[in-house]
C-alpha positions in Angstrom: 147.9 28.4 31.3 149.1 31.7 30.0 149.0 35.3 31.0 146.3 37.8 30.5 146.4 41.6 30.3 143.3 43.1 31.8 142.4 46.8 31.4 139.4 48.6 33.1 137.6 50.5 30.4 134.3 51.4 32.3 133.7 52.9 35.6 132.6 51.0 38.7 130.3 53.8 39.7 126.6 52.7 40.0 127.7 49.0 40.0 126.8 46.5 42.7 129.2 46.3 45.6 130.3 42.7 44.7 131.5 43.9 41.3 133.4 46.8 42.8 135.2 44.3 45.2 135.9 42.0 42.3 137.7 44.8 40.4 139.7 45.6 43.5 140.6 41.9 43.9 141.9 41.9 40.3 144.1 44.9 41.2 142.1 47.5 39.2 141.2 50.8 40.9 141.1 53.4 38.2 140.0 53.7 34.6 142.5 52.7 31.8 144.8 51.0 34.3 146.1 47.6 33.3 147.5 44.5 35.0 149.1 41.3 33.7 148.0 38.3 35.7 148.4 34.6 35.5 145.4 32.8 34.0 143.6 30.4 36.3 140.0 29.2 36.9 139.6 31.6 39.8 140.7 34.6 37.8 138.6 33.5 34.8 135.5 33.5 37.0 136.3 36.9 38.3 136.9 38.3 34.8 133.6 36.7 33.6 131.7 38.5 36.5 132.9 42.0 35.4 133.7 41.4 31.7 131.4 44.3 30.8 133.9 46.6 32.5 137.1 45.1 31.1 139.2 44.6 28.0 141.0 41.3 28.1 144.0 40.4 25.9 146.3 37.3 25.8 150.0 38.1 26.4 
């Protein structure tokens, strides 16, 4: 599997607590911050859960 660059593009304010914790688990705490992470089934599920808050790119 490859690597993914994820960027938080929307705020976690007024989101359910589980979505906020998912963003933190992905390593995203502030808007417009990015992380490059290894793609896996676990990470894909987390990204799918908060996909409306993220921009995802293949690296």
